[in-house]
N, C-alpha and C positions, 0 to 999 in steps of 0.2 A: 644696877639699880633700876627700878621701874620707870623713873623719870627719863632715863636715857633711852629706854625702849619706846616710850611714848613719843619722845622727841624725834626718834628715827622713823616712827610709824606715820608716814605721810601718805597721801593719795598718789601713788605712782601710776603713771599711765603709759610709760615706755619701758620696755624690758629687753634683756638679752634673751631673745626668743630661743636660741640654741642651748641655753642653760636649763636643762630639764629639772623638773621637780618630781621626785619619785612618788608612787602611789603610797608607799610607806610613810613618807613625810606628810602627805595629804591626810592620811588616816590619823597620824599623830595630832594634826591640827583639829580634826574632828573630835578627838578625845579631849582636847582642851575645851571645845564647845560642850561636850557631854558633861564635863565636870563643872561647868559654869552654872550660876544661879538661873532658875526658871520661875516665872510667875506661877503661883499656885503649885509649883513643882510638876506641872503638867507635861513639860518636855515635848511639845508638839512638833518641833522642828526636825526635819530630815535633810539629808545632803546628797546631792548628785555631784560626783567627783569626775573631773576630766583632766587628763594629762597627755592625751594622744592627739595628733595633728587633725584627724578627721572630725572628732567631736569638738575640739577646740575651735575649728573653723566654723562649725555650725553655730556654736555659742557666740563667737566673735561677731558674726553677721547680724545678730539680733540685739546688739548693745549700742547705746548712745554714749559718746565719749566727750567729756569736758564741755558742757554747755556754754561756758563763758568764752571759750576759745572758738569764735565763730568761723575762723578760716582753717580749722583743723577737724578732720573727720575721723580721727582716731589714729592709733599707731600703725605705721606702715609694716609691710612684711619684713620680718627680721627683728622688729621691735615690739611684737605682740606678746601677750602673756603666754607662758608655757604651761599654765594650769588654771583651772577654774573650780570654784566651789559654788554650786547653786544652792541657795537656802530655800527650802520648801516648807510650807506649813501642811502638816498632815491633818486635814479637816475631819478625819474620823476620830482624832484625839481631841481636837478643840478647834472651834471656828475662829478663835482669837489667840494670837501669840504674844499679845501685849508688847513689852519692850524686849522680849527675848532675842529678837534678831539683832539688835544693837549690842547686847551683852555678848552673844556668841561671836559676832563679827569682830569685836574688839579683842576678845580672847584669842581668836585664830590669827588675827593680824599681828598681835604682839608675839605670838609663837612663831609666826613667819619671820618677823624682824629678828628675833633671837637666833634663827637659823640662817640669817644672811639674805633673806628674801624680802620682798615688799609686795604691797597689793593695793587694790582700790575697790571700794564698795560701789557697785553700780546699780542704781535704781531705775535708770532709763533703759528698760528692757521691753522688747516686743514679746510680752509674756505669752500671748495666745499662739503665736507662730513658734516660739521656742518650745513651748509645752508640746505642741504637735510634732515638731522636728525630732524631739528627743523621746517621743512616744511615752510620755509620763502618764501614770495612772491618774484618772480623774479626781481622785481624792487629794492629790498634791496641788497646791497653789504656789506659784513662784513668788517668793518674797523679794529677793534681790540676788545679785551675782557678785562674787568676789573674784576679781582677776588677780592672778599671782605670778610672780617671776622674780628674777634677779634684776633689781632696778638698773636702768640704763641712764636715767635722768637725775639731775641734781635738783633738789627742792629746798628752797630757802624760806624760812619763817621770818617775817618782818612785822614791825609795829603797824597797826592800822592807822591810817590818817583820814580825817574827815568822814568817818563812818563808811569808808569804801572797803567792802569786804570781797570784792571781785579779785580772784586769782588771775595771774597773767604770766606770760613768758617774755623774756628779754631776747635780744638778738642772738645770744649764745644758746638759746633754748633752755635757760635756767628757769624753772617754774617757781614763781614767787607767790607766797600765801600770806596775806595780811591777817594778823591776829589782834584781837582787842587786848588792851592793857589789863593786867590783873586788877588794878584799882578801879577800872570801869565796870567790873563784874560783881564786886562785893557791894551790896546796898546797905549793909548794917554790920558793924563789928563792935 
C-alpha cells in the first residue's frame, strides 16, 4: 500500500556503503521520474547518475548534511551513500521547473523504498564547485541531489510537541522526526 511506502520513505543519512546500487536500478528510478507529472508537460529535468566510488566521493564532498545536527558533519566512511542522483534543470528546455523536482524526487524515493533502499534529498549543495568538478554543460543547473543506499539508521516518527519541528538523534543514534498532528493540518472540513 502507498501509505506503507510513504511511512518508510524517511530522510536517511547513514547507509551500508558497501551495498551497491546497480546502474540498472538507478535507471529504473529515473524511469519513474520520467513517467511522473510535469508542469506544462515541459519535462525540463535531466539526471546525473553516480554509483562509482570516484564520482561518489566528488559529490559527497560538496554536500551539506543535516543542518539541525550541529555536531555532525555527515556520514563517516563506510556509512556514506552508495549512489547519487543529481537533478538538473535543462535551461534550454525551460528556465523554470516549477514543482517538478519535488514530484520526481518523491517518485524516485518511493521506488527506492520499494526496492529496499532509502535516500535523502539534499539541497545544501556547493553547486558551483560540483558543476565544475563533474564538468557539466553550462545549460544544466543543479537543482538538488538525492543520496541513495541501503539505510543503516533507524528513523522514528513522533508527534510534534510545542511546535518543535527540529529532528534529533538520541544516544543510540536513532533519528527522531517530529510530525504535526493530522488535526492541526486541516483548517476546514
